[in-house]
All heavy atoms as TSV, in Angstrom:
chain	resi	resn	atom	element	x	y	z
A	1	MET	N	N	100.135	71.563	73.825
A	1	MET	CA	C	100.461	72.929	73.925
A	1	MET	C	C	99.244	73.800	74.188
A	1	MET	O	O	98.248	73.636	73.498
A	1	MET	CB	C	101.141	73.339	72.649
A	1	MET	CG	C	101.753	74.742	72.644
A	1	MET	SD	S	102.793	74.830	71.125
A	1	MET	CE	C	103.031	76.520	71.078
A	2	THR	N	N	99.302	74.619	75.230
A	2	THR	CA	C	98.104	75.437	75.505
A	2	THR	C	C	98.220	76.791	74.828
A	2	THR	O	O	99.306	77.379	74.653
A	2	THR	CB	C	97.990	75.690	77.049
A	2	THR	OG1	O	99.226	76.334	77.487
A	2	THR	CG2	C	97.889	74.391	77.762
A	3	PRO	N	N	97.072	77.353	74.403
A	3	PRO	CA	C	97.082	78.625	73.782
A	3	PRO	C	C	97.363	79.748	74.779
A	3	PRO	O	O	97.144	79.607	76.001
A	3	PRO	CB	C	95.650	78.815	73.255
A	3	PRO	CG	C	94.830	77.931	74.092
A	3	PRO	CD	C	95.721	76.775	74.500
A	4	PRO	N	N	98.006	80.854	74.342
A	4	PRO	CA	C	98.289	81.917	75.289
A	4	PRO	C	C	96.992	82.564	75.813
A	4	PRO	O	O	96.006	82.535	75.129
A	4	PRO	CB	C	99.127	82.926	74.400
A	4	PRO	CG	C	98.775	82.555	73.062
A	4	PRO	CD	C	98.426	81.148	73.012
A	5	PHE	N	N	97.095	83.096	76.954
A	5	PHE	CA	C	95.952	83.814	77.550
A	5	PHE	C	C	95.727	85.112	76.827
A	5	PHE	O	O	96.642	85.774	76.491
A	5	PHE	CB	C	96.164	84.081	79.053
A	5	PHE	CG	C	96.135	82.867	79.875
A	5	PHE	CD1	C	97.114	82.558	80.835
A	5	PHE	CD2	C	95.078	82.002	79.863
A	5	PHE	CE1	C	97.046	81.462	81.670
A	5	PHE	CE2	C	94.947	80.937	80.655
A	5	PHE	CZ	C	95.986	80.627	81.567
A	6	SER	N	N	94.470	85.449	76.736
A	6	SER	CA	C	94.086	86.748	76.225
A	6	SER	C	C	93.767	87.657	77.416
A	6	SER	O	O	93.751	87.269	78.552
A	6	SER	CB	C	92.889	86.631	75.287
A	6	SER	OG	O	91.737	86.365	76.071
A	7	ALA	N	N	93.549	88.919	77.156
A	7	ALA	CA	C	93.238	89.887	78.224
A	7	ALA	C	C	91.968	89.473	78.954
A	7	ALA	O	O	91.834	89.764	80.148
A	7	ALA	CB	C	93.078	91.245	77.618
A	8	HIS	N	N	91.077	88.781	78.324
A	8	HIS	CA	C	89.833	88.377	78.968
A	8	HIS	C	C	90.013	87.154	79.891
A	8	HIS	O	O	89.112	86.893	80.654
A	8	HIS	CB	C	88.754	88.080	77.867
A	8	HIS	CG	C	88.485	89.279	77.015
A	8	HIS	ND1	N	87.771	90.358	77.557
A	8	HIS	CD2	C	88.770	89.585	75.752
A	8	HIS	CE1	C	87.680	91.261	76.552
A	8	HIS	NE2	N	88.268	90.815	75.490
A	9	ASP	N	N	91.117	86.500	79.799
A	9	ASP	CA	C	91.403	85.354	80.582
A	9	ASP	C	C	92.029	85.704	81.934
A	9	ASP	O	O	92.200	84.810	82.751
A	9	ASP	CB	C	92.295	84.338	79.816
A	9	ASP	CG	C	91.606	83.763	78.693
A	9	ASP	OD1	O	90.360	83.634	78.664
A	9	ASP	OD2	O	92.327	83.405	77.691
A	10	ARG	N	N	92.374	86.932	82.152
A	10	ARG	CA	C	93.052	87.352	83.380
A	10	ARG	C	C	92.163	87.043	84.550
A	10	ARG	O	O	90.962	87.338	84.546
A	10	ARG	CB	C	93.381	88.809	83.383
A	10	ARG	CG	C	94.556	89.082	82.401
A	10	ARG	CD	C	94.900	90.497	82.264
A	10	ARG	NE	N	95.491	90.915	83.544
A	10	ARG	CZ	C	95.973	92.138	83.743
A	10	ARG	NH1	N	95.872	93.019	82.790
A	10	ARG	NH2	N	96.507	92.475	84.861
A	11	ARG	N	N	92.715	86.557	85.650
A	11	ARG	CA	C	91.958	86.278	86.850
A	11	ARG	C	C	92.329	87.202	87.974
A	11	ARG	O	O	91.579	87.342	88.880
A	11	ARG	CB	C	92.242	84.851	87.243
A	11	ARG	CG	C	91.946	83.858	86.103
A	11	ARG	CD	C	91.225	82.611	86.313
A	11	ARG	NE	N	90.509	82.456	87.555
A	11	ARG	CZ	C	90.578	81.331	88.254
A	11	ARG	NH1	N	91.349	80.390	87.898
A	11	ARG	NH2	N	89.916	81.215	89.317
A	12	LEU	N	N	93.528	87.860	87.839
A	12	LEU	CA	C	93.969	88.853	88.870
A	12	LEU	C	C	94.391	90.120	88.161
A	12	LEU	O	O	95.043	90.107	87.129
A	12	LEU	CB	C	95.123	88.262	89.683
A	12	LEU	CG	C	94.833	87.063	90.578
A	12	LEU	CD1	C	96.131	86.460	91.082
A	12	LEU	CD2	C	93.847	87.456	91.692
A	13	TYR	N	N	94.035	91.240	88.786
A	13	TYR	CA	C	94.363	92.553	88.245
A	13	TYR	C	C	95.152	93.339	89.303
A	13	TYR	O	O	94.801	93.322	90.448
A	13	TYR	CB	C	93.125	93.339	87.834
A	13	TYR	CG	C	92.374	92.669	86.717
A	13	TYR	CD1	C	91.371	91.725	86.923
A	13	TYR	CD2	C	92.677	93.026	85.410
A	13	TYR	CE1	C	90.707	91.213	85.833
A	13	TYR	CE2	C	91.999	92.493	84.334
A	13	TYR	CZ	C	91.038	91.568	84.584
A	13	TYR	OH	O	90.338	91.017	83.512
A	14	ARG	N	N	96.122	94.079	88.831
A	14	ARG	CA	C	96.839	95.054	89.705
A	14	ARG	C	C	95.870	96.213	89.924
A	14	ARG	O	O	94.871	96.387	89.181
A	14	ARG	CB	C	98.083	95.553	89.094
A	14	ARG	CG	C	99.164	94.464	89.012
A	14	ARG	CD	C	100.405	95.063	88.346
A	14	ARG	NE	N	101.457	93.999	88.307
A	14	ARG	CZ	C	102.370	93.806	89.257
A	14	ARG	NH1	N	102.433	94.610	90.242
A	14	ARG	NH2	N	103.265	92.885	89.135
A	15	VAL	N	N	96.132	97.038	90.940
A	15	VAL	CA	C	95.254	98.152	91.284
A	15	VAL	C	C	95.160	99.078	90.051
A	15	VAL	O	O	94.054	99.585	89.738
A	15	VAL	CB	C	95.765	98.897	92.516
A	15	VAL	CG1	C	95.042	100.209	92.712
A	15	VAL	CG2	C	95.655	98.019	93.732
A	16	CYS	N	N	96.219	99.357	89.388
A	16	CYS	CA	C	96.159	100.252	88.221
A	16	CYS	C	C	95.230	99.710	87.078
A	16	CYS	O	O	94.590	100.467	86.450
A	16	CYS	CB	C	97.557	100.609	87.701
A	16	CYS	SG	S	98.466	99.148	87.122
A	17	ASP	N	N	95.199	98.415	86.971
A	17	ASP	CA	C	94.319	97.798	85.966
A	17	ASP	C	C	92.863	97.935	86.386
A	17	ASP	O	O	91.989	98.209	85.638
A	17	ASP	CB	C	94.680	96.320	85.732
A	17	ASP	CG	C	96.105	96.137	85.186
A	17	ASP	OD1	O	96.511	96.998	84.406
A	17	ASP	OD2	O	96.715	95.151	85.585
A	18	ALA	N	N	92.625	97.689	87.681
A	18	ALA	CA	C	91.249	97.837	88.214
A	18	ALA	C	C	90.807	99.270	88.127
A	18	ALA	O	O	89.614	99.489	87.827
A	18	ALA	CB	C	91.231	97.360	89.676
A	19	MET	N	N	91.721	100.199	88.308
A	19	MET	CA	C	91.332	101.649	88.131
A	19	MET	C	C	90.809	101.917	86.732
A	19	MET	O	O	89.811	102.537	86.559
A	19	MET	CB	C	92.566	102.493	88.386
A	19	MET	CG	C	93.039	102.558	89.792
A	19	MET	SD	S	94.687	103.350	89.944
A	19	MET	CE	C	94.555	104.842	89.007
A	20	ARG	N	N	91.420	101.329	85.762
A	20	ARG	CA	C	91.029	101.489	84.375
A	20	ARG	C	C	89.742	100.814	84.057
A	20	ARG	O	O	88.833	101.331	83.435
A	20	ARG	CB	C	92.066	100.998	83.384
A	20	ARG	CG	C	93.181	102.075	83.195
A	20	ARG	CD	C	94.165	101.675	82.096
A	20	ARG	NE	N	95.481	101.718	82.716
A	20	ARG	CZ	C	96.287	100.674	82.927
A	20	ARG	NH1	N	95.883	99.490	82.636
A	20	ARG	NH2	N	97.381	100.868	83.537
A	21	LEU	N	N	89.611	99.550	84.590
A	21	LEU	CA	C	88.388	98.762	84.355
A	21	LEU	C	C	87.144	99.450	84.950
A	21	LEU	O	O	86.053	99.417	84.370
A	21	LEU	CB	C	88.497	97.374	84.902
A	21	LEU	CG	C	89.400	96.394	84.125
A	21	LEU	CD1	C	89.645	95.155	84.930
A	21	LEU	CD2	C	88.782	96.076	82.849
A	22	LEU	N	N	87.283	100.005	86.138
A	22	LEU	CA	C	86.147	100.562	86.881
A	22	LEU	C	C	86.062	102.063	86.737
A	22	LEU	O	O	85.101	102.679	87.217
A	22	LEU	CB	C	86.323	100.187	88.359
A	22	LEU	CG	C	86.182	98.743	88.712
A	22	LEU	CD1	C	86.518	98.467	90.117
A	22	LEU	CD2	C	84.781	98.223	88.389
A	23	SER	N	N	87.021	102.677	86.077
A	23	SER	CA	C	86.989	104.116	85.881
A	23	SER	C	C	86.989	104.895	87.217
A	23	SER	O	O	86.224	105.827	87.383
A	23	SER	CB	C	85.871	104.612	84.969
A	23	SER	OG	O	85.932	104.004	83.712
A	24	LEU	N	N	87.808	104.399	88.114
A	24	LEU	CA	C	87.895	105.021	89.472
A	24	LEU	C	C	89.337	105.413	89.719
A	24	LEU	O	O	90.292	104.861	89.171
A	24	LEU	CB	C	87.427	104.026	90.491
A	24	LEU	CG	C	85.958	103.575	90.360
A	24	LEU	CD1	C	85.645	102.505	91.394
A	24	LEU	CD2	C	85.026	104.755	90.606
A	25	SER	N	N	89.500	106.314	90.677
A	25	SER	CA	C	90.881	106.734	91.032
A	25	SER	C	C	91.497	105.720	92.002
A	25	SER	O	O	90.829	104.881	92.595
A	25	SER	CB	C	90.826	108.078	91.743
A	25	SER	OG	O	90.242	107.975	93.056
A	26	ARG	N	N	92.813	105.818	92.130
A	26	ARG	CA	C	93.549	104.925	93.022
A	26	ARG	C	C	93.017	105.053	94.478
A	26	ARG	O	O	92.828	104.016	95.103
A	26	ARG	CB	C	94.993	105.309	92.914
A	26	ARG	CG	C	95.921	104.460	93.851
A	26	ARG	CD	C	97.332	105.030	93.804
A	26	ARG	NE	N	98.112	104.505	94.851
A	26	ARG	CZ	C	99.136	103.676	94.742
A	26	ARG	NH1	N	99.551	103.388	93.549
A	26	ARG	NH2	N	99.757	103.254	95.806
A	27	SER	N	N	92.814	106.206	94.873
A	27	SER	CA	C	92.346	106.447	96.329
A	27	SER	C	C	90.961	105.798	96.510
A	27	SER	O	O	90.699	105.197	97.593
A	27	SER	CB	C	92.313	107.895	96.724
A	27	SER	OG	O	91.499	108.633	95.933
A	28	VAL	N	N	90.093	105.877	95.534
A	28	VAL	CA	C	88.773	105.266	95.628
A	28	VAL	C	C	88.873	103.730	95.680
A	28	VAL	O	O	88.208	103.068	96.487
A	28	VAL	CB	C	87.823	105.743	94.515
A	28	VAL	CG1	C	86.537	104.953	94.483
A	28	VAL	CG2	C	87.557	107.248	94.629
A	29	ILE	N	N	89.752	103.198	94.846
A	29	ILE	CA	C	89.950	101.742	94.812
A	29	ILE	C	C	90.375	101.287	96.213
A	29	ILE	O	O	89.862	100.317	96.746
A	29	ILE	CB	C	90.997	101.303	93.750
A	29	ILE	CG1	C	90.496	101.606	92.336
A	29	ILE	CG2	C	91.419	99.861	93.930
A	29	ILE	CD1	C	89.367	100.665	91.901
A	30	TYR	N	N	91.376	101.971	96.823
A	30	TYR	CA	C	91.878	101.549	98.082
A	30	TYR	C	C	90.822	101.749	99.181
A	30	TYR	O	O	90.701	100.942	100.147
A	30	TYR	CB	C	93.175	102.280	98.439
A	30	TYR	CG	C	94.397	101.571	97.846
A	30	TYR	CD1	C	95.003	102.204	96.764
A	30	TYR	CD2	C	94.840	100.371	98.295
A	30	TYR	CE1	C	96.110	101.570	96.155
A	30	TYR	CE2	C	95.935	99.729	97.730
A	30	TYR	CZ	C	96.534	100.328	96.628
A	30	TYR	OH	O	97.573	99.703	96.037
A	31	GLU	N	N	89.959	102.779	99.073
A	31	GLU	CA	C	88.906	102.985	100.011
A	31	GLU	C	C	87.915	101.826	99.941
A	31	GLU	O	O	87.356	101.329	100.943
A	31	GLU	CB	C	88.245	104.318	99.821
A	31	GLU	CG	C	87.110	104.606	100.740
A	31	GLU	CD	C	87.414	104.555	102.262
A	31	GLU	OE1	O	88.595	104.860	102.611
A	31	GLU	OE2	O	86.605	104.046	103.038
A	32	LEU	N	N	87.541	101.437	98.742
A	32	LEU	CA	C	86.657	100.336	98.540
A	32	LEU	C	C	87.234	99.009	99.116
A	32	LEU	O	O	86.488	98.196	99.718
A	32	LEU	CB	C	86.382	100.089	97.007
A	32	LEU	CG	C	85.510	101.176	96.416
A	32	LEU	CD1	C	85.493	101.004	94.868
A	32	LEU	CD2	C	84.098	101.202	96.933
A	33	ILE	N	N	88.470	98.816	98.979
A	33	ILE	CA	C	89.204	97.664	99.576
A	33	ILE	C	C	89.083	97.743	101.076
A	33	ILE	O	O	88.744	96.744	101.724
A	33	ILE	CB	C	90.645	97.551	99.064
A	33	ILE	CG1	C	90.646	97.198	97.581
A	33	ILE	CG2	C	91.414	96.513	99.895
A	33	ILE	CD1	C	92.045	97.329	96.917
A	34	ARG	N	N	89.398	98.901	101.624
A	34	ARG	CA	C	89.368	99.069	103.141
A	34	ARG	C	C	88.020	98.860	103.685
A	34	ARG	O	O	87.816	98.289	104.749
A	34	ARG	CB	C	89.876	100.492	103.529
A	34	ARG	CG	C	91.356	100.580	103.655
A	34	ARG	CD	C	91.758	101.900	104.298
A	34	ARG	NE	N	91.504	103.031	103.440
A	34	ARG	CZ	C	92.278	103.482	102.448
A	34	ARG	NH1	N	93.363	102.811	102.236
A	34	ARG	NH2	N	91.956	104.499	101.770
A	35	SER	N	N	86.960	99.315	102.965
A	35	SER	CA	C	85.591	99.204	103.461
A	35	SER	C	C	84.973	97.817	103.221
A	35	SER	O	O	83.919	97.516	103.687
A	35	SER	CB	C	84.697	100.216	102.772
A	35	SER	OG	O	84.544	99.963	101.393
A	36	GLY	N	N	85.680	96.965	102.463
A	36	GLY	CA	C	85.184	95.584	102.174
A	36	GLY	C	C	84.277	95.485	100.965
A	36	GLY	O	O	83.711	94.453	100.711
A	37	ARG	N	N	84.068	96.587	100.273
A	37	ARG	CA	C	83.182	96.515	99.078
A	37	ARG	C	C	83.920	95.923	97.851
A	37	ARG	O	O	83.205	95.510	96.948
A	37	ARG	CB	C	82.682	97.947	98.788
A	37	ARG	CG	C	81.667	98.438	99.831
A	37	ARG	CD	C	81.233	99.849	99.605
A	37	ARG	NE	N	80.608	100.105	98.313
A	37	ARG	CZ	C	79.362	100.093	98.105
A	37	ARG	NH1	N	78.534	99.733	99.064
A	37	ARG	NH2	N	78.858	100.354	96.861
A	38	LEU	N	N	85.189	95.932	97.820
A	38	LEU	CA	C	86.024	95.333	96.734
A	38	LEU	C	C	87.042	94.401	97.391
A	38	LEU	O	O	87.921	94.891	98.159
A	38	LEU	CB	C	86.647	96.483	95.991
A	38	LEU	CG	C	87.463	96.049	94.691
A	38	LEU	CD1	C	86.571	95.314	93.733
A	38	LEU	CD2	C	88.181	97.219	94.099
A	39	ARG	N	N	86.886	93.163	97.156
A	39	ARG	CA	C	87.819	92.161	97.665
A	39	ARG	C	C	89.187	92.239	96.973
A	39	ARG	O	O	89.268	92.585	95.776
A	39	ARG	CB	C	87.298	90.765	97.512
A	39	ARG	CG	C	86.131	90.462	98.322
A	39	ARG	CD	C	85.595	89.042	98.159
A	39	ARG	NE	N	84.993	88.827	96.850
A	39	ARG	CZ	C	85.509	88.131	95.858
A	39	ARG	NH1	N	86.665	87.489	95.985
A	39	ARG	NH2	N	84.886	88.049	94.696
A	40	SER	N	N	90.251	91.938	97.727
A	40	SER	CA	C	91.592	91.866	97.121
A	40	SER	C	C	92.404	90.814	97.835
A	40	SER	O	O	92.023	90.346	98.910
A	40	SER	CB	C	92.286	93.231	97.177
A	40	SER	OG	O	92.571	93.524	98.543
A	41	VAL	N	N	93.511	90.448	97.233
A	41	VAL	CA	C	94.483	89.535	97.824
A	41	VAL	C	C	95.895	90.155	97.691
A	41	VAL	O	O	96.082	91.090	96.886
A	41	VAL	CB	C	94.445	88.160	97.153
A	41	VAL	CG1	C	93.058	87.474	97.279
A	41	VAL	CG2	C	94.742	88.296	95.679
A	42	THR	N	N	96.783	89.610	98.432
A	42	THR	CA	C	98.143	90.089	98.302
A	42	THR	C	C	99.057	88.902	97.947
A	42	THR	O	O	98.849	87.756	98.393
A	42	THR	CB	C	98.700	90.734	99.523
A	42	THR	OG1	O	98.573	89.847	100.673
A	42	THR	CG2	C	97.959	92.014	99.876
A	43	GLN	N	N	100.039	89.163	97.097
A	43	GLN	CA	C	101.054	88.233	96.780
A	43	GLN	C	C	102.406	88.965	97.017
A	43	GLN	O	O	102.747	89.846	96.204
A	43	GLN	CB	C	100.945	87.737	95.363
A	43	GLN	CG	C	102.089	86.857	94.859
A	43	GLN	CD	C	102.172	85.591	95.648
A	43	GLN	OE1	O	101.151	84.917	95.918
A	43	GLN	NE2	N	103.341	85.262	96.061
A	44	GLY	N	N	103.058	88.641	98.115
A	44	GLY	CA	C	104.203	89.324	98.438
A	44	GLY	C	C	103.749	90.762	98.841
A	44	GLY	O	O	102.885	90.992	99.685
A	45	ARG	N	N	104.340	91.763	98.185
A	45	ARG	CA	C	103.927	93.163	98.462
A	45	ARG	C	C	102.945	93.730	97.422
A	45	ARG	O	O	102.589	94.863	97.529
A	45	ARG	CB	C	105.168	94.042	98.415
A	45	ARG	CG	C	106.196	93.673	99.589
A	45	ARG	CD	C	107.397	94.519	99.555
A	45	ARG	NE	N	107.053	95.918	99.651
A	45	ARG	CZ	C	107.936	96.942	99.498
A	45	ARG	NH1	N	109.182	96.632	99.257
A	45	ARG	NH2	N	107.539	98.187	99.663
A	46	THR	N	N	102.508	92.835	96.534
A	46	THR	CA	C	101.577	93.267	95.490
A	46	THR	C	C	100.168	93.035	95.864
A	46	THR	O	O	99.789	91.982	96.278
A	46	THR	CB	C	101.893	92.576	94.223
A	46	THR	OG1	O	103.261	92.745	93.852
A	46	THR	CG2	C	101.029	93.035	93.044
A	47	ARG	N	N	99.308	94.060	95.784
A	47	ARG	CA	C	97.872	93.947	96.000
A	47	ARG	C	C	97.218	93.606	94.631
A	47	ARG	O	O	97.417	94.249	93.684
A	47	ARG	CB	C	97.341	95.258	96.508
A	47	ARG	CG	C	95.845	95.357	96.601
A	47	ARG	CD	C	95.205	94.968	97.910
A	47	ARG	NE	N	95.959	95.337	99.104
A	47	ARG	CZ	C	95.703	94.685	100.249
A	47	ARG	NH1	N	94.775	93.771	100.331
A	47	ARG	NH2	N	96.369	95.009	101.343
A	48	LEU	N	N	96.487	92.553	94.659
A	48	LEU	CA	C	95.782	92.073	93.381
A	48	LEU	C	C	94.318	91.960	93.630
A	48	LEU	O	O	93.852	91.590	94.750
A	48	LEU	CB	C	96.360	90.718	92.983
A	48	LEU	CG	C	97.872	90.697	92.669
A	48	LEU	CD1	C	98.322	89.264	92.555
A	48	LEU	CD2	C	98.124	91.451	91.361
A	49	ILE	N	N	93.571	92.241	92.660
A	49	ILE	CA	C	92.075	92.208	92.718
A	49	ILE	C	C	91.603	91.107	91.778
A	49	ILE	O	O	91.834	91.203	90.581
A	49	ILE	CB	C	91.457	93.547	92.380
A	49	ILE	CG1	C	92.025	94.625	93.317
A	49	ILE	CG2	C	89.969	93.523	92.364
A	49	ILE	CD1	C	91.732	96.029	92.948
A	50	PRO	N	N	90.946	90.039	92.349
A	50	PRO	CA	C	90.402	88.994	91.451
A	50	PRO	C	C	89.349	89.559	90.532
A	50	PRO	O	O	88.553	90.433	90.842
A	50	PRO	CB	C	89.760	87.998	92.465
A	50	PRO	CG	C	90.374	88.366	93.770
A	50	PRO	CD	C	90.718	89.812	93.740
A	51	ALA	N	N	89.301	88.966	89.311
A	51	ALA	CA	C	88.290	89.339	88.361
A	51	ALA	C	C	86.942	89.108	88.933
A	51	ALA	O	O	86.008	89.912	88.657
A	51	ALA	CB	C	88.499	88.461	87.066
A	52	SER	N	N	86.725	88.070	89.707
A	52	SER	CA	C	85.431	87.815	90.331
A	52	SER	C	C	85.050	88.967	91.292
A	52	SER	O	O	83.851	89.273	91.411
A	52	SER	CB	C	85.401	86.456	91.049
A	52	SER	OG	O	86.372	86.462	92.130
A	53	ALA	N	N	85.999	89.534	91.950
A	53	ALA	CA	C	85.689	90.611	92.874
A	53	ALA	C	C	85.227	91.879	92.088
A	53	ALA	O	O	84.352	92.632	92.544
A	53	ALA	CB	C	86.930	90.986	93.701
A	54	ILE	N	N	85.810	92.137	90.946
A	54	ILE	CA	C	85.418	93.230	90.099
A	54	ILE	C	C	83.937	92.988	89.637
A	54	ILE	O	O	83.136	93.868	89.668
A	54	ILE	CB	C	86.352	93.427	88.925
A	54	ILE	CG1	C	87.730	93.888	89.498
A	54	ILE	CG2	C	85.803	94.425	87.856
A	54	ILE	CD1	C	88.821	93.955	88.471
A	55	GLU	N	N	83.661	91.774	89.211
A	55	GLU	CA	C	82.311	91.469	88.729
A	55	GLU	C	C	81.301	91.595	89.901
A	55	GLU	O	O	80.240	92.140	89.718
A	55	GLU	CB	C	82.274	90.040	88.164
A	55	GLU	CG	C	83.032	89.860	86.900
A	55	GLU	CD	C	83.199	88.427	86.448
A	55	GLU	OE1	O	82.519	87.554	87.062
A	55	GLU	OE2	O	84.000	88.206	85.519
A	56	ASP	N	N	81.693	91.131	91.108
A	56	ASP	CA	C	80.823	91.212	92.279
A	56	ASP	C	C	80.551	92.721	92.619
A	56	ASP	O	O	79.475	93.006	92.954
A	56	ASP	CB	C	81.474	90.524	93.510
A	56	ASP	CG	C	81.503	89.036	93.300
A	56	ASP	OD1	O	80.824	88.465	92.400
A	56	ASP	OD2	O	82.244	88.386	94.086
A	57	TYR	N	N	81.599	93.519	92.477
A	57	TYR	CA	C	81.457	94.965	92.851
A	57	TYR	C	C	80.458	95.591	91.827
A	57	TYR	O	O	79.624	96.404	92.208
A	57	TYR	CB	C	82.800	95.660	92.812
A	57	TYR	CG	C	82.637	97.146	93.085
A	57	TYR	CD1	C	82.203	97.619	94.344
A	57	TYR	CD2	C	82.840	98.072	92.136
A	57	TYR	CE1	C	82.034	98.961	94.538
A	57	TYR	CE2	C	82.732	99.454	92.338
A	57	TYR	CZ	C	82.279	99.885	93.601
A	57	TYR	OH	O	82.148	101.179	93.844
A	58	ILE	N	N	80.614	95.270	90.584
A	58	ILE	CA	C	79.665	95.822	89.579
A	58	ILE	C	C	78.237	95.362	89.836
A	58	ILE	O	O	77.326	96.169	89.737
A	58	ILE	CB	C	80.160	95.448	88.125
A	58	ILE	CG1	C	81.484	96.109	87.786
A	58	ILE	CG2	C	79.102	95.819	87.092
A	58	ILE	CD1	C	82.131	95.690	86.572
A	59	SER	N	N	78.091	94.123	90.191
A	59	SER	CA	C	76.742	93.603	90.568
A	59	SER	C	C	76.194	94.344	91.757
A	59	SER	O	O	74.979	94.665	91.785
A	59	SER	CB	C	76.844	92.060	90.832
A	59	SER	OG	O	77.124	91.394	89.699
A	60	LEU	N	N	77.053	94.588	92.700
A	60	LEU	CA	C	76.620	95.359	93.919
A	60	LEU	C	C	76.079	96.770	93.550
A	60	LEU	O	O	75.085	97.209	94.011
A	60	LEU	CB	C	77.783	95.423	94.955
A	60	LEU	CG	C	77.511	96.318	96.162
A	60	LEU	CD1	C	76.463	95.636	97.044
A	60	LEU	CD2	C	78.774	96.435	96.931
A	61	LEU	N	N	76.860	97.407	92.634
A	61	LEU	CA	C	76.464	98.735	92.201
A	61	LEU	C	C	75.083	98.695	91.464
A	61	LEU	O	O	74.207	99.523	91.694
A	61	LEU	CB	C	77.500	99.322	91.258
A	61	LEU	CG	C	78.794	99.732	91.912
A	61	LEU	CD1	C	79.777	100.221	90.842
A	61	LEU	CD2	C	78.591	100.797	92.997
A	62	GLU	N	N	74.866	97.647	90.638
A	62	GLU	CA	C	73.657	97.470	89.915
A	62	GLU	C	C	72.451	97.258	90.897
A	62	GLU	O	O	71.393	97.779	90.696
A	62	GLU	CB	C	73.752	96.391	88.885
A	62	GLU	CG	C	74.662	96.714	87.730
A	62	GLU	CD	C	74.888	95.553	86.809
A	62	GLU	OE1	O	74.694	94.395	87.194
A	62	GLU	OE2	O	75.296	95.776	85.646
A	63	GLN	N	N	72.701	96.396	91.919
A	63	GLN	CA	C	71.635	96.138	92.918
A	63	GLN	C	C	71.296	97.388	93.681
A	63	GLN	O	O	70.111	97.678	93.933
A	63	GLN	CB	C	72.085	95.098	93.928
A	63	GLN	CG	C	72.185	93.676	93.323
A	63	GLN	CD	C	72.803	92.702	94.319
A	63	GLN	OE1	O	73.118	93.058	95.422
A	63	GLN	NE2	N	72.913	91.461	93.875
A	64	GLU	N	N	72.309	98.222	94.030
A	64	GLU	CA	C	72.054	99.423	94.798
A	64	GLU	C	C	71.300	100.441	93.934
A	64	GLU	O	O	70.622	101.289	94.458
A	64	GLU	CB	C	73.400	100.013	95.295
A	64	GLU	CG	C	73.973	99.216	96.403
A	64	GLU	CD	C	75.307	99.740	96.848
A	64	GLU	OE1	O	75.933	100.644	96.185
A	64	GLU	OE2	O	75.822	99.218	97.846
A	65	ALA	N	N	71.484	100.416	92.625
A	65	ALA	CA	C	70.834	101.346	91.705
A	65	ALA	C	C	69.409	101.033	91.499
A	65	ALA	O	O	68.614	101.941	91.161
A	65	ALA	CB	C	71.551	101.384	90.357
A	66	SER	N	N	69.007	99.790	91.746
A	66	SER	CA	C	67.589	99.443	91.433
A	66	SER	C	C	66.762	99.486	92.728
A	66	SER	O	O	67.110	99.798	93.759
A	66	SER	CB	C	67.487	98.102	90.896
A	66	SER	OG	O	68.092	97.095	91.721
């Protein structure tokens, strides 16, 4: 029997979840996706953002700040 996943185990986030994690608006999230700065995938009609893409975007921001 496997233990249930916690919030930290999530590998894919909906746009509304990414908005909260990054403290950005919906339009900014979609602009980042369009520009290629934030990777995303689709499953059916749902746009999902991998946890690794969020980490990569934060790293990119940190690199640009230094």
